[in-house]
N, C-alpha and C positions, 0 to 999 in steps of 0.2 A: 502380692502385687509386684509387678516388674517395673523398675526404673532404670534409666540409663542417663549418664551425663553426656552431653553433646555440646560441641562448640561450633559455631558457624562464623565464617568470615564476614566482616562488615560489608565487604564488596566482593563480587565475583566477576570474572571476565566473561563467563558464559551467560546464557539467558538473553541474548540480544534479540531473540525471536519473540519474546514476551509482548512488547508493544505491538508488533504486527499481529500476533495472535489475538490480543485484546481488541484491536481495531476491527479485525475481521469479524469477530464475534459480536461486537457492538453494532456494526453495520447490518449484520444478519438480524439482530434483534430489532433494530430500527425499521428495517424493511418488513419484518413480520408485523410490527405495530401498525405500519401504514396499510398493510393488506387487511388487517382485522378492523381497524378503526378509521381508516381513511387518511389520505395524504394531508399533511399540514406543512406550511413553509418552514417551520422550525425543524421538523424531522428531516425534510428533504435537504435543507441547508447543512444539517449535521452529517447526513450521509455523503453529500458532495464533498464537504470539507475533509472528512476522514478518508474518503476514497482517494482524493488528491494527495493528501499528506502521506498515505501509506501504500499507494499504488494498487488499490482494490477496484476491480471492475464491477460496476453496478448498473442497473437500468438507467442511471442518470449520468454515468461516465463511461468513457471508452479510452483505450490506449492504442496507439499505432506502434507496432513493432517494426523497427527498421533493421535491415541487414547491416552488419558492421563493414561497410565498404572501405573504411579507413584501414582497418586491420588487414583486409585483403589487398591493400595497395591499389585499389581502383582509382584511376586518375580522376581528379576533381571534376573535370569537364564531362565525364561519363557517368557520374554518380546520379542516383535516382532523385534525390532531394537536395540539390545543390544549395537551394535557399536556406536550408536548415544547417548547413555546415558552420562550424565554429570558426569565426574569423579572429586572427591575432590582433 
């Protein structure tokens, strides 16, 4: 029999992808459940909540990708979505 002593840190700096990975897998499972057993408000609400919290695109959510006009120094009056500009 082989044994080895190992020590693990109580906290690591890496692994920040784990919550995103978990949420993506959870959303996939919920969508599968809805396809197999029908949509319920509880499942749909959880899919929407997770997708908003973790930025996951689903049949119930969508995201608009905007060009970074601020970084390119586009004058404010020429920007595509002026109403979405952050105001001081």
